[in-house]
LUMKOLRO-711441 format. One record per residue: residue in one letter; x, y, z of N, C-alpha, C, CB in turn. Coordinates in Angstrom, 1 decimal. Atoms other than C-alpha are relative to their C-alpha. Glycine has a CB too. Layout:
// residues N
+------+--------+--------+--------+--------+--------+--------+--------+--------+--------+--------+--------+--------+
| code |    n.X |    n.Y |    n.Z |   ca.X |   ca.Y |   ca.Z |    c.X |    c.Y |    c.Z |   cb.X |   cb.Y |   cb.Z |
+------+--------+--------+--------+--------+--------+--------+--------+--------+--------+--------+--------+--------+
|    A |      X |      Y |      Z |      X |      Y |      Z |      X |      Y |      Z |      X |      Y |      Z |
...
+------+--------+--------+--------+--------+--------+--------+--------+--------+--------+--------+--------+--------+
***
This chain:
// residues 90
+------+--------+--------+--------+--------+--------+--------+--------+--------+--------+--------+--------+--------+
| code |    n.X |    n.Y |    n.Z |   ca.X |   ca.Y |   ca.Z |    c.X |    c.Y |    c.Z |   cb.X |   cb.Y |   cb.Z |
+------+--------+--------+--------+--------+--------+--------+--------+--------+--------+--------+--------+--------+
|    M |   -0.4 |    0.7 |    1.2 |  206.8 |   25.7 |   18.8 |   -0.6 |   -0.3 |   -1.4 |    0.2 |   -0.9 |    0.4 |
|    A |    0.2 |   -0.2 |    1.8 |  207.4 |   25.2 |   15.0 |   -1.2 |   -0.8 |   -0.4 |    1.4 |   -0.8 |   -1.1 |
|    E |    1.1 |   -0.1 |    0.7 |  204.6 |   24.8 |   13.0 |    1.0 |   -1.9 |   -1.3 |   -0.3 |    2.3 |   -0.9 |
|    E |   -0.3 |    1.4 |    0.7 |  205.3 |   20.5 |   11.2 |   -0.2 |    0.0 |   -1.6 |   -1.1 |   -1.3 |    0.7 |
|    A |   -0.2 |   -0.3 |    1.5 |  206.4 |   20.3 |    7.9 |   -0.8 |   -1.0 |   -0.6 |    1.5 |   -0.1 |   -0.5 |
|    L |    0.5 |    1.0 |    0.8 |  204.5 |   18.2 |    5.0 |    0.7 |   -1.1 |   -0.3 |   -0.5 |    0.5 |   -1.2 |
|    T |   -0.9 |    1.0 |    0.5 |  206.2 |   15.0 |    4.3 |   -0.7 |   -1.3 |   -0.8 |    0.8 |   -0.7 |    1.4 |
|    I |    0.6 |    1.0 |    0.8 |  205.8 |   12.4 |    1.7 |    0.1 |   -1.2 |    0.4 |    0.5 |    0.0 |   -1.2 |
|    V |   -0.3 |    1.3 |   -0.5 |  204.7 |    9.1 |    2.5 |    0.9 |   -1.1 |   -1.0 |   -1.3 |   -0.7 |    0.3 |
|    S |   -0.9 |    1.0 |    0.9 |  207.4 |    6.2 |    1.2 |   -1.0 |   -0.6 |   -0.6 |    1.1 |   -1.1 |    0.6 |
|    G |    0.6 |    1.1 |    0.9 |  206.4 |    4.5 |   -1.6 |   -1.6 |    0.4 |   -0.7 |   -0.1 |   -1.6 |    0.9 |
|    T |    1.5 |   -0.4 |    0.3 |  203.1 |    6.8 |   -2.4 |   -0.1 |    0.8 |   -1.2 |   -0.8 |    0.7 |    1.2 |
|    V |    0.0 |   -0.8 |    1.4 |  204.4 |    8.7 |   -5.5 |    0.0 |   -0.6 |   -1.5 |    1.2 |    0.8 |    0.0 |
|    E |    0.4 |    1.0 |    0.5 |  202.9 |    7.7 |   -8.5 |    0.0 |    1.0 |   -1.6 |   -1.4 |   -0.7 |    0.8 |
|    D |    0.2 |   -1.3 |    1.0 |  203.1 |    9.8 |  -12.1 |   -1.3 |   -0.8 |   -1.0 |    1.6 |    0.5 |   -1.1 |
|    N |    1.2 |    0.2 |    0.6 |  199.5 |    9.6 |  -13.5 |   -0.1 |    0.9 |   -1.3 |   -1.2 |    0.2 |    1.0 |
|    V |    0.2 |   -0.8 |    1.5 |  200.0 |   10.3 |  -17.7 |   -0.8 |    0.5 |   -0.4 |    0.2 |   -0.6 |   -1.1 |
|    S |    1.1 |   -0.3 |    0.3 |  196.9 |   10.2 |  -18.3 |   -0.7 |    1.8 |    0.2 |   -0.5 |   -1.1 |    0.5 |
|    D |    0.4 |   -1.7 |   -0.9 |  195.8 |   13.7 |  -16.0 |    1.1 |    0.5 |   -0.1 |   -0.5 |    0.1 |    1.9 |
|    R |   -1.7 |   -1.1 |    0.2 |  199.6 |   14.9 |  -16.6 |    0.2 |    0.6 |    1.7 |   -0.4 |    2.0 |   -1.3 |
|    Q |   -0.1 |    0.3 |   -1.0 |  200.0 |   14.4 |  -12.9 |    1.1 |   -0.6 |    0.6 |   -0.8 |   -0.4 |    0.1 |
|    V |   -0.7 |    0.5 |   -0.4 |  202.1 |   13.4 |  -10.6 |   -0.6 |   -0.2 |    1.5 |    1.0 |    0.5 |   -0.4 |
|    E |    0.5 |   -0.1 |   -0.9 |  200.2 |   12.0 |   -7.7 |    0.6 |   -0.9 |    1.3 |   -1.1 |   -0.3 |   -0.3 |
|    F |   -0.8 |    0.0 |   -1.7 |  201.9 |   11.6 |   -3.6 |   -1.4 |   -0.2 |    1.2 |    0.9 |    2.1 |    0.5 |
|    V |    1.0 |    0.5 |   -1.1 |  200.1 |   10.9 |   -0.5 |    1.1 |    0.5 |    0.9 |   -0.6 |   -1.7 |    0.1 |
|    G |   -0.5 |   -0.8 |   -0.7 |  201.6 |   13.3 |    2.0 |   -0.6 |    0.1 |    1.1 |    0.3 |    1.0 |   -0.5 |
|    E |    0.7 |    0.7 |   -1.5 |  201.1 |   13.3 |    5.8 |    0.5 |    1.4 |    1.0 |    0.8 |   -2.0 |    0.7 |
|    L |   -0.1 |   -1.2 |   -1.2 |  201.0 |   16.4 |    8.1 |   -0.4 |   -0.1 |    1.2 |   -0.6 |    1.2 |   -0.2 |
|    D |    0.6 |   -0.1 |   -1.6 |  200.6 |   16.7 |   12.1 |   -0.7 |   -1.6 |   -0.1 |   -1.4 |    1.7 |    0.5 |
|    G |    0.5 |    1.3 |   -0.2 |  199.9 |   12.7 |   11.6 |   -1.4 |   -0.2 |   -0.5 |    0.1 |   -0.4 |    1.5 |
|    E |    0.8 |    0.1 |    1.2 |  197.4 |   13.0 |    9.0 |    0.0 |    0.2 |   -1.2 |   -0.8 |    0.4 |    0.1 |
|    E |   -0.7 |   -0.1 |    1.3 |  197.4 |   12.0 |    5.6 |   -1.0 |    0.7 |   -1.2 |    0.5 |   -1.6 |   -0.5 |
|    Y |    1.1 |   -0.1 |    1.4 |  196.0 |   13.7 |    2.3 |    1.0 |   -0.4 |   -1.0 |   -0.8 |    1.8 |   -0.5 |
|    Q |   -0.4 |    0.5 |    1.4 |  196.1 |   12.7 |   -1.6 |    0.5 |    1.4 |   -0.9 |   -1.4 |   -0.8 |   -0.6 |
|    F |    0.0 |   -1.0 |    0.9 |  197.8 |   15.4 |   -3.6 |    0.5 |   -0.2 |   -1.4 |    0.5 |    0.9 |    0.4 |
|    A |   -0.4 |    0.1 |    1.2 |  198.4 |   15.6 |   -7.4 |    0.5 |    1.3 |   -0.4 |   -1.1 |   -0.5 |   -0.8 |
|    V |   -1.3 |   -1.1 |    0.5 |  201.4 |   17.8 |   -8.8 |   -0.6 |    0.0 |   -1.6 |    2.1 |   -0.6 |    0.2 |
|    Q |    0.5 |   -0.3 |    1.5 |  200.3 |   19.2 |  -12.5 |    1.2 |   -0.2 |   -0.6 |   -0.6 |    1.5 |   -0.2 |
|    Y |   -1.1 |   -0.6 |    1.0 |  202.8 |   18.9 |  -15.4 |    0.7 |    1.3 |    0.4 |   -0.7 |    0.2 |   -1.4 |
|    D |   -0.2 |   -1.6 |    0.2 |  202.7 |   22.6 |  -15.6 |    1.2 |    0.2 |    1.2 |   -1.6 |    1.1 |    0.3 |
|    M |   -0.1 |   -0.5 |   -0.5 |  203.9 |   23.1 |  -12.5 |    1.6 |   -0.9 |    0.1 |   -1.0 |    0.1 |    0.8 |
|    L |   -1.9 |    0.5 |    0.2 |  207.1 |   20.5 |  -12.8 |    0.6 |    0.9 |   -0.6 |    0.4 |   -1.5 |   -0.9 |
|    E |   -0.7 |   -0.9 |    1.5 |  207.9 |   22.6 |  -16.4 |    0.0 |    1.5 |    0.5 |   -1.2 |   -0.1 |   -1.7 |
|    A |    0.1 |   -1.7 |   -0.2 |  207.3 |   25.8 |  -14.5 |    1.5 |    0.3 |    1.1 |   -2.0 |    0.5 |    1.0 |
|    L |   -0.7 |   -0.1 |   -1.0 |  210.1 |   24.6 |  -11.7 |    1.3 |   -0.4 |   -0.9 |   -0.4 |   -0.9 |    1.2 |
|    S |   -1.1 |    0.3 |    0.6 |  212.5 |   22.9 |  -14.1 |    0.1 |    0.4 |   -1.2 |    0.3 |   -1.2 |    0.0 |
|    G |    0.2 |   -0.5 |    1.6 |  211.8 |   24.5 |  -17.8 |    0.1 |   -1.1 |   -1.1 |    1.1 |    1.1 |   -0.4 |
|    D |    0.1 |    0.9 |    1.0 |  211.5 |   21.5 |  -19.1 |   -1.3 |   -1.1 |   -0.1 |    1.3 |   -0.6 |    0.1 |
|    V |    0.3 |    0.6 |    0.1 |  208.4 |   19.6 |  -20.4 |   -0.2 |   -1.3 |    0.5 |    0.2 |    0.2 |   -0.5 |
|    P |   -0.2 |    1.7 |   -0.3 |  207.8 |   16.1 |  -18.5 |   -0.5 |   -0.9 |   -1.0 |   -0.9 |   -0.3 |    1.3 |
|    E |    0.3 |    1.0 |    1.2 |  208.4 |   13.4 |  -21.1 |    0.6 |   -1.6 |    0.5 |    0.8 |    0.7 |   -1.6 |
|    G |   -0.7 |    1.7 |   -0.5 |  208.6 |    9.9 |  -19.1 |    0.7 |    0.4 |    1.0 |    1.2 |   -1.0 |   -1.0 |
|    D |   -0.9 |   -0.1 |   -1.7 |  210.7 |   11.6 |  -15.7 |   -0.8 |    1.2 |    1.0 |    2.0 |    0.8 |   -0.3 |
|    A |    0.7 |   -0.7 |   -0.4 |  207.8 |   13.2 |  -14.6 |    0.3 |   -0.1 |    1.8 |   -1.4 |   -0.4 |   -0.5 |
|    V |   -0.3 |    0.0 |   -1.2 |  208.7 |   11.6 |  -11.2 |    1.7 |    0.4 |    0.7 |   -0.5 |   -1.5 |    0.3 |
|    E |   -1.2 |   -0.3 |   -0.2 |  212.3 |   12.2 |  -11.3 |    0.3 |    1.4 |    0.2 |    0.7 |   -0.6 |   -1.0 |
|    L |    0.0 |   -1.7 |   -0.2 |  211.4 |   16.3 |  -12.0 |   -0.8 |    0.0 |    1.5 |   -1.1 |    1.0 |   -1.5 |
|    F |    1.0 |   -0.4 |   -1.4 |  209.1 |   16.1 |   -8.9 |    1.2 |   -0.2 |    1.1 |   -1.6 |   -1.4 |    0.4 |
|    E |   -1.1 |    0.7 |   -0.7 |  211.9 |   13.9 |   -6.9 |    1.7 |    1.1 |    0.0 |    0.0 |   -1.6 |   -0.8 |
|    R |   -0.8 |   -1.3 |    0.5 |  214.3 |   16.9 |   -8.0 |   -0.4 |    0.8 |    0.7 |   -0.1 |    0.4 |   -1.4 |
|    Y |    0.1 |   -1.2 |   -0.5 |  212.2 |   19.6 |   -6.8 |   -1.0 |    0.0 |    1.0 |   -0.2 |    0.9 |   -0.9 |
|    S |    0.4 |    0.4 |   -1.2 |  210.7 |   17.8 |   -3.9 |   -0.4 |    1.2 |    1.0 |    1.0 |   -0.9 |    0.6 |
|    D |    0.0 |   -1.3 |   -0.9 |  211.4 |   20.8 |   -1.2 |   -0.7 |    1.3 |   -0.4 |    1.4 |    0.3 |    0.2 |
|    D |    0.8 |   -1.3 |    0.7 |  209.9 |   23.4 |   -3.5 |   -1.8 |   -0.6 |   -0.1 |    0.8 |    0.3 |   -2.0 |
|    I |    1.2 |    0.6 |    0.2 |  207.0 |   21.0 |   -4.3 |   -1.4 |   -0.3 |    1.4 |    0.6 |   -1.3 |   -0.6 |
|    L |    0.8 |   -0.1 |   -1.7 |  206.2 |   20.2 |   -0.5 |   -0.4 |    1.0 |    0.3 |    0.6 |   -0.4 |    1.4 |
|    E |    0.6 |   -1.0 |   -0.5 |  205.8 |   23.6 |    0.3 |   -0.6 |    0.8 |   -0.6 |    0.4 |    0.6 |    0.5 |
|    A |    1.2 |   -0.9 |    0.5 |  203.7 |   25.1 |   -2.5 |   -1.4 |   -1.3 |    0.0 |    0.4 |    0.8 |   -1.9 |
|    A |    1.4 |    0.3 |   -0.3 |  201.4 |   22.0 |   -1.7 |   -0.3 |    0.5 |    1.3 |   -0.3 |   -1.4 |    0.0 |
|    Q |    0.8 |   -0.3 |   -1.3 |  201.0 |   22.7 |    1.9 |   -0.3 |    1.2 |   -0.2 |    0.6 |   -0.2 |    1.5 |
|    T |    1.0 |   -1.5 |    0.5 |  200.1 |   26.2 |    0.7 |   -1.5 |   -0.3 |   -0.8 |    1.1 |    1.0 |   -1.5 |
|    A |    1.1 |    0.6 |    0.1 |  197.6 |   24.1 |   -1.0 |   -1.1 |   -0.4 |    0.7 |    0.2 |   -0.6 |   -0.3 |
|    L |    0.5 |    1.2 |   -0.8 |  196.5 |   22.1 |    1.5 |   -0.6 |    1.0 |    1.3 |    1.5 |   -1.4 |    0.6 |
|    G |    0.7 |   -0.8 |   -0.8 |  195.8 |   25.5 |    3.7 |   -1.0 |    0.4 |   -0.4 |    0.6 |    0.8 |    0.4 |
|    R |    0.8 |   -0.4 |    0.4 |  193.2 |   26.7 |    1.4 |   -1.1 |   -0.9 |    0.3 |    0.2 |    0.2 |   -1.1 |
|    D |    1.2 |    0.8 |   -0.6 |  191.1 |   23.7 |    2.5 |    0.3 |   -1.0 |   -0.1 |   -1.2 |    0.1 |   -0.6 |
|    M |   -0.9 |    1.8 |   -0.5 |  192.3 |   20.8 |    4.6 |   -1.2 |   -1.3 |   -0.4 |    0.4 |    0.0 |    2.4 |
|    E |    1.1 |    1.0 |    0.3 |  188.5 |   19.3 |    3.6 |    0.4 |   -0.6 |   -1.5 |   -1.7 |    0.9 |    0.0 |
|    Q |    0.3 |    0.5 |    1.6 |  189.4 |   18.2 |   -0.3 |    0.5 |   -1.3 |    0.1 |    0.7 |    1.0 |   -1.3 |
|    S |   -0.7 |    2.3 |    0.5 |  190.0 |   14.2 |   -1.4 |    0.8 |    0.3 |   -0.7 |   -1.0 |   -1.4 |   -1.2 |
|    L |   -1.4 |    0.4 |    0.5 |  192.6 |   15.4 |   -3.5 |    0.3 |    1.6 |   -0.4 |    0.1 |   -1.4 |   -1.5 |
|    V |   -0.9 |   -1.0 |   -0.6 |  194.8 |   18.3 |   -2.9 |    0.9 |    0.4 |   -1.6 |    1.0 |   -0.8 |    1.4 |
|    V |   -0.5 |    0.3 |    1.2 |  195.9 |   19.7 |   -6.7 |    1.1 |    1.3 |    0.7 |   -1.1 |    0.2 |   -1.6 |
|    V |   -0.9 |   -0.7 |   -0.6 |  199.0 |   21.6 |   -6.1 |    0.4 |    0.4 |   -2.2 |    1.2 |   -1.0 |    1.4 |
|    S |   -0.6 |   -0.9 |    1.2 |  199.9 |   24.1 |   -9.5 |    1.0 |    1.0 |    0.6 |   -1.2 |    0.9 |   -0.9 |
|    E |   -1.2 |   -1.1 |    0.0 |  202.5 |   26.8 |  -10.2 |   -0.6 |    1.2 |   -0.3 |    1.1 |   -0.2 |   -1.0 |
|    N |    0.1 |   -1.3 |   -0.6 |  200.0 |   29.1 |   -8.7 |    0.6 |    0.1 |    1.5 |   -1.5 |    0.5 |    0.0 |
|    D |   -0.6 |    0.0 |   -1.0 |  201.1 |   27.9 |   -5.5 |    1.5 |    0.2 |    0.5 |   -0.5 |   -0.9 |    0.3 |
|    L |   -1.5 |   -0.1 |   -0.7 |  204.8 |   28.3 |   -5.6 |   -0.3 |    1.5 |    0.6 |    1.6 |    0.0 |   -1.4 |
|    D |    0.0 |   -0.9 |   -0.4 |  205.7 |   31.4 |   -3.8 |    0.8 |    0.8 |   -0.8 |    0.1 |   -0.2 |    1.0 |
+------+--------+--------+--------+--------+--------+--------+--------+--------+--------+--------+--------+--------+
***
């Protein structure tokens, strides 16, 4: 049986401008986890600095972000906030 993929819980994507990250709730195997994707990662994926369009960049690169988020979660599934950075990209 294939491993389940991480999915975004609908309506949970938010731009946290003050912390320079996009936050969302992800679900994996019936469990929900809180994630934060740093602006640096969005810039690494897009080549552009997020300036009022962080959620749009997040949505455009969501497949890559979800893969990296699952990698970050795999390091420690007990953390209350899983921070996803460009180091988590393959």
